[in-house]
C-alpha positions as CSV (number, residue, x, y, z in Angstrom):
1,M,62.5,76.9,116.8
2,K,59.9,79.6,117.1
3,I,60.4,83.1,115.6
4,T,58.4,86.1,116.6
5,K,56.4,88.2,114.2
6,N,58.9,91.0,114.6
7,E,61.8,88.7,113.9
8,L,60.1,87.5,110.8
9,K,59.5,91.1,109.7
10,Q,63.1,91.8,110.3
11,I,64.3,88.8,108.3
12,I,62.0,89.7,105.4
13,K,63.2,93.3,105.5
14,E,66.8,92.2,105.4
15,E,66.2,89.8,102.5
16,L,64.4,92.5,100.6
17,D,67.2,95.0,101.3
18,Q,69.8,92.5,100.1
19,S,67.8,91.7,96.9
20,L,67.4,95.4,96.1
21,N,71.1,96.0,96.8
22,E,72.0,93.1,94.5
23,E,69.7,94.4,91.8
24,Q,71.3,97.9,92.1
25,L,74.8,96.3,91.8
26,N,73.6,94.4,88.7
27,E,72.3,97.6,87.2
28,N,75.5,99.4,87.9
29,A,77.5,96.6,86.4
30,V,75.5,96.6,83.3
31,A,75.9,100.4,83.0
32,L,79.6,100.1,83.5
33,I,79.9,97.4,80.8
34,M,77.8,99.4,78.4
35,S,80.0,102.4,79.0
36,A,83.1,100.3,78.5
37,L,81.8,98.9,75.2
38,K,81.7,102.4,73.8
39,N,85.4,102.7,74.3
40,P,87.3,102.0,71.0
41,A,90.2,100.3,72.9
42,V,87.7,97.9,74.6
43,Q,86.0,97.3,71.3
44,N,89.3,96.4,69.6
45,A,90.3,94.1,72.5
46,L,87.0,92.3,72.4
47,A,87.2,92.0,68.6
48,T,90.7,90.5,68.9
49,I,89.6,88.0,71.5
50,V,86.0,87.2,70.6
51,L,85.9,87.2,66.8
52,P,88.3,84.2,66.5
53,M,86.2,82.3,69.0
54,I,83.0,83.0,67.0
55,Q,84.7,82.0,63.8
56,Q,85.8,78.7,65.4
57,V,82.3,78.0,66.6
58,L,80.8,78.7,63.2
59,A,83.5,76.6,61.5
60,N,82.7,73.7,63.8
61,A,79.0,74.1,63.2
62,N,79.5,74.1,59.5
63,N,81.7,71.0,59.7
64,Q,79.1,69.2,61.8
65,A,76.3,70.2,59.4
66,S,78.2,68.9,56.4
67,E,78.8,65.5,58.0
């Protein structure tokens, strides 16, 4: 299958556009997450969910280290 120079340019342009759009989406997602993390209700919810997980992981690591 042959592709022309113009077709190749178009494909590259579309791929670059898509990459830039994905990068922008990622930046927007990070900004949204950072904004949400400033909310005390979100902080409390995360603390309720995440802290027990962290404590369990640390407990498991300590148990493995002492064996």
